[in-house]
N, C-alpha and C positions, 0 to 999 in steps of 0.2 A: 389373660390378655396382657401383652406387654404395655409398658408405659407409653412407648412411641405410638402404638396402635390406638391406645385410649385417647391420647392427645389428638391424633389425626381424626378419629371418628367424632370428636366433639364438634367438628365443623360440618357434619353431615346429618341429614335427616333420614331415618330408616323407614322404608316402605315394606312392611311385613307381608303384605299380600303378594308382592312381586319378588320379595327377598332381594332387593337392591337398595342402594343408598341414593339420595339426592344431594349433589354437591352444591356449592355456593351459587352456581349458575342455574340451578334447578334441573340439571341433567342427570339422567339415571346412570349409575356407575356401580361397580363392585370394587372392593378393596382386596387386592391380591396380596397374600402374606407369604408367598413361596420364595421370595428373594431375600436379599439382605435386610430389606426394610419394606414396610407396606407400600403398595403401589396402586394408584387409582387407575382403573380401566373404565373409560366412558363407554357405556353400552346403550346409548340413547339413539333411537331411530335407526337409520341405515348406515351410519358412519361410526364405527367403533374404533377407539384409538387409545394409545398410552405411550409413555416413554419408559424404557426399561433397559438396564445395563448399557447405558450410553447410546441407545438406538431407539428410533421411533417405530412403533408397530401399529398397523391399522388394517381394518377390513371395510371396504366399501361394498355393502351388500347390493347396491343398485346395479353393479356390473354383471351380476348373475341373472341375466334377463330371460334365459331359456327355461329355468326351473319354475314350476308352478309355485304360486305364493305359499300354499300350505306346506310344500316340501321345504321351501326356503325358511319359513317360520320354524319348522321343526329342526332344521340345521342350526338356526339361531339359538334355539333352546339347548341343543346339544353343545354348541360352542360355549355358551354361557356356563353350563355345568362343568365343562373341562377347564375353563379359565378360573373357576373357583378351586380347582384341584391341582392345577399345573402352573408353572411359571408363564408369564406372558409370551415367551418365545413360541408357545404352542400355536400362536397365530400364524407363524411361518409355515406350519404344517397344514393348517386349515385352508389357507388361500389357494395354493396350487391344487389341492384336492378338489375344492369346489369349482375351480376353473375347468378342470378336466370333466367332472360330472356334468357341469353346465354345458360344456361344448359338445358332449356326446348325447345329451338328453334329446330324445325323439319327441317331436311335437304331438305324436299320437299317444304318448305315455301320460296318463293322468297321475299315477303314483307308482310305487315300486312293484305293485302286483302285476303291472303290465310288462315288466321286464322278465324275459326268459333267462335261463341260466347262462346262455351264450352272451347275452347282453352284459351281465355282471362280469363275465370273464373278459370281455372286450375292454370294459372300463378298468378292470384290475391290471390287465396287461399294459395298458397305456400309462398307468400311474407309475411314477418312480417308487422304488421299494420303501423309501422314507415316508411316503404318503399313503401307502396301501393300508397301513394299520389305522389311519384316520378314517378311511372309507369304511373299514370293517367295524370300527368302534361306533361310528355314527349309525350304521345300519343296525347294529346290535342294540343301540340305544332306542331306536324307533321300534324295533321288534318287541322290546320289553314293554313299551308304552302301547303296543298294538296300534301304531299310527302309520299313516302314509303307505299302507299296503306292505309293510316290511314283516315277513313271517319268521317265526322261530326256525322253521325248516331251512330257509335260505340263509339265515344268520348262522346256523350251525354249519352249513355247507361252506360259506365264506370263511368261517372260523378255522377250517381245516387247511386253508390255503396258506402257503408260506409267503411272508412279506418280502423276504430277501431272496435275491438270485444268488445262490451259493457260489456258482462259478464266478460271477462278477466280483462278489465279495472276496473270494479267495485270491483272485487276480489282483485286486487292489491291495490286499495285505501283503501278498508274496512278491509283488513287483519290486524287485530291488533296483528300481530305476534310480540312476545317480542324481536325478533332480527331485524326485518325490518320495522315494522309498526310505527305509530305515538306514541309518549310518552304519558303516562297518566299524570294527574295533579301532583301527588307526584313526579314522575320521572322528569317531566319538571322543577319543582321547585328546586329539588336537582341538576339537571344539571346547572341551572342558578346560584345557590349558589356556585358551584364548579368552573365553567368557569369564571363567572363575579367577580373574586377576584381582588381587587385593587392591584396595583404594590407594594405598601408599605407592604402589608401583604404576599407577596410571599417569599418563602425561596430562598436562593441564587441559588440553582439548577434550579429554575424556571425562572431565569433572564437571561438565555442564549438567543442568537438571535433566534434560532429555537423554543425554548420553548415559547417565547413571541409571535413569529409568529403564532404558531398554536392556542394559547389561544386567541389572538386578532382576528384571522380569525374566530374561532368558536363563539366568542362573537358577532362579527358583523353578522354572520349567524343567531344567535338567535334573533337578533333585526329585521332582514328584510326577512329572508327566501329566499334570492336570491341564484341562482345557483353558484356552486364553480367557474366556468369559468368566471362569471361576477365579482366576488370579486377579483379573481386573476388578472383580467385585469385592476383593478383600478390604476390610475396614482399615482405617489409619493405624489402629492399634492391633492389627491382625497378626503381628509377630510379637510374641511375648515369651517370658521365661516361666517355667514351672519347675521349682526346685533348682537344679543346676543345668537343666536342659532347655533349649530354645525350640519353639514350635511356631509354625505358620498355620493360622486358622483359615481354612478354605471352604467356601460354600459348596453345597452339593450341586450336581449338574443334571440337566435334562430331566428324565423321568423321576430322578431322585430329589428334584427340587422340593424344598420344604422339609427335607429330612435332617438328620444330624449333620452338624458341621464336621469337616474332616481336619484332624490335627496332623500336620506333616512335620516330622522332626528335622531340625536344621543343626547339623553337627559341625559345619564349617563356620566358625565365628567371623571369618573374613566377610561372609555375606551379611552377617549382622552388622558389622562395622560399616559396610557399604550403605546399608539402609540408614544407619545413624547419620552418615554424612549427607545422604539424600534429604533427610528431614531437616538438617541444619541450613539448607538453602532457603532463604526467606520466602520466595514465592511458593515453593513446595510446601513449606509449613503452613502458609496462609491457606492454600487450596485444600490441603489435607484437613485442616480444622473446619473449613467451610463446608466441605462435601463428605467428610468422614470416609475417605478412600485413601488407600495406601499409595496407589499409582495415580498421579495427577499430572496435568500439563496445562500451561497457559495457552498453548496452541490449539486447544479444543474448547468448544462451548460447553463447559461443565455446568454452567448455571442452568442451561436448558435440559441437558441430558444426564446430569448427576455423576456419571462415570465415563471413563474412556471406553470406546468401542474397539472391537478386535481389528477393524480396518485401520485404525490409527496406529496400532502396534505394527501392522504390516508395513505401513508407510515409514515409521521410524526405523524398522529393520532394514528397509531398502536404502535408507539414508546412511545408516551406521555400519552395516555389515561389510560393504565393499572395501572399506579401509582395512578389514581384518581377514577377509576371505583367503583361503588357500586352494591350491589346485586339487581337484579330484582325480586320482589316478585312473578311474574307470572311464572317464570321457575327456580328461585333460582340460576341463573347464573349472571355473571357480565353484566351490561348494555352495549350494543353495541352503540358506538357513531359514527354517520355518518352525513354528511351535508344533505343527502337526507331524513333521519328520522327527522331532524330538520325542513326541508322544508315541509314534510308531516304534522308535528305538527302545524306549522304556518298556513298552509291552513286549517287544521281541526279547529284551534282556530277561524279563521275568520268565518267558517261555523257555528260553535256553537254560535257565536255572532249574527246569523241571517243576516250576510252580504250578500247582493244581489250577485247572481252568476256573474253578469257583473263586479262587483267591485273585487271579488275574482280573476277573470280571468285577470284583469288589474294589480292587486297587484302582483300576482304570475307570470305574463307574460306568460299565457298559449296561445297556438295558437288559441284555440276556447273555448267556454263555456262548452264543453263536460266534460273536466276534472273537472271544477268547479262544474258542475252538480253532478259528482260522489262524491265529497266531501260532498255536501249538501244532496244528496239523501241517502248516505250510511253511513255517519259518525254516529257512535253509540251514543256517549255522552262522557262525561269525565270519564265514567266508564272504558273505555279502554278495551272493550271486543269484541270478534269476532261476527260480525253480518252477515258474508257472508254465513251463513247457510240458510238464507231465502231471498226472493225477497222483498226488501223494495221499496215502490213506493211513498215515500213522497218527496216533493220538498223543504221542510224547516224543521228545527229542533228546538226543544225547543221554540215553539211559547209561548207567555206569557200565563200562566195558571191563569185564573181569578177565577176559582172555585177550592176550596181545598177539595171537596167532590166528591164521585163517582157519575157520571152523565150519565152512560150508562144503559144497561139492562142486566139482568141475563138470560142466555139461557141454555137449555139442550143440543141442537144439536151442533155438532162440525163442523165448517166450516174450513177445513184444508187449503183451497185455500187462505184465507186471515188471517191466524193465526198470533197472536201476542205472542212474547216470551220474557222471561227475559234473557238478554244476558250473561249467565254464560260462563266464559272462560274455554276452554279445557275440557268440560264435556257435558253431554246431556242437552240441553236447557229446560227451564221450560215453557210450553205452558199455557197461562192464558186466552186466548180468541181470538176473531176474529173481523174484521172490516166490518161494513155493509155499508160503504160509497159507494154511487153510483158515481163512478169516471167519467163515460161518461157524466152524468148529472150535477154533482156538482163540477167537476174538481178534479185535483190531490190534495191529502191531504197536508196541510201546517204544520201539526204537525208531531212529530216523535214518532215511536213506543216505547212502554213501559212507559217512563216517562210522556208522554202527554196523553196516551190512557185512563187511568183510570178516567180522568176528561172530557172525550169526549163523546158526546151524541151518536156517531156512534159506540162506543165500545160495543161489545157483550161479556160480561164476562162469561166464561164457569162455570157452576155451580160446576163442579168437577175439575175446574182448580187449578193450584198449587199456589193459592193466599197466603197461609200462608208461603210457602217457599219464595215467592216474598218479603214478609215483612222481613224475616230473611236476604235475600240477600241485601235489601236496608239498613238494620242495619249494615251489614258487610261493605258496601260501605261508609256509614256515618262514621263508626269507622276509615276506612282507610283515608278518607279526613280529619277527625278531627285530626288525628295524623300528618298530613302535616302542614307546616307552614301556618300561617294565611295570607290570601290575599283576595283581592276583588273577584278573580275568584273562590277560594275555598269556600268563604262564599256564593257566588251565587249558586254554585253547591249543597252545603249543603241545601240551601233553596228549590231548586227544588226536591231534594231527600225527604225532609221532607213533602213537599206538596203531592208528590206521595204516601208516606207512609200513610198519613192521609186518602187519597182517598181509598187505598187498605183496610185499617182497616174498613172504613165505608162500603165497599162492603161486607167484611166478616161478619159484623154484619147483613147486609141485608139478606145474605144467611142463617144466623142463626148459627154463630160460634164465636170463639174467636181467635184473632191473636196469642195468647200465647199458644194455644194447640199444 
């Protein structure tokens, strides 16, 4: 038991029968240890509440008036057990789940034994995928206790249902929307150039406490792609040196709360220098020492909430970014900066480097490999174009292309079921061929459509396909990348584009034409 927890518990009386503590006001509570520091959660009566990660969380059990009291009490028992195992943010999942179950509960139902399979399905379909797992876990909890008519049979049936709608999830991940999707290479490099500016090069207006706060916050997000709540929870001494290397100590997120802290290497000492100047601002130093947080601001009530919430960072970003924003070529409007777009891009970069899904899930701290699968299966390329118009069934992207020439076959018939397209943004896609791979026999493809297809033996190039336009499209992308700053990533992508262009030109010659026509 940590010294902090020991000191905190000295002010509480433990009720062994109920396995709860009594605070100084005599209210029942639990001490949650899944965050940066122990947190009191009041679980007395019908109003449960706490402050965590700069935000208030509460459940008013009285609003669930349709549920029978014995069902509601069992849900209370379930939530209590979950709050002992998970960070307090779990309350955000419980409340909407209970609202939906309460609103759909039939007056004729005494307990879950009165619900037919279709009734469970209706509740399941009405729930957002984020809350379905809560419904399943609660039902499984009651079935283990043999309470409220919850049977092992029905728990096993619900356990087979998928929480996530894969189509929706894939669309969210693969939507290269210029406002919400991942950044393209030129955009990513410009972002880095603007955000990762050394302190010495900043104008005086950029050296205020909050201006440095948001720059350092975004800079750190660019490095690691962690969630905002993780970065905001960093302690004041959360950046330190081990040997000759600097690291940022970041708390785990979501279902991993309570696990090992993550060490993120910081190789750019300009960021370290920025944090040092941030600490030297008197009000920053005072608040850091008072609240033991790296990111602080006098514009937020940290005395009550202990740390900054994510919505405060959103507000700071809206104030700070317009002075630095640049035009997005995809919609000719200012680039939108959010930590979630940064996070999407970090995950997409990992996928494009052929990082195994298990590693992506670990680095991004996903609850499962499903989200990592989405990035791998659907990530388009550094072209930054929408590919959610077709169903992509590849498990890997940008596999090494050993041949620089066309290796498939030319066919007359058009197989629309396995079509390959050129991912033109915001216009009708160019269909160029189809895939003949026997997936049940040969397994899921490990290459990615368009850039890898022209050098693949399974590719069936349509004789009347838009191959010449594909060459022009590749030239356009080469020009765009060439105009970007030189980097290892840019050079790698240029190489892939040029290899694909050579293969397309070879195909056009085989068909009997010229790429310049």
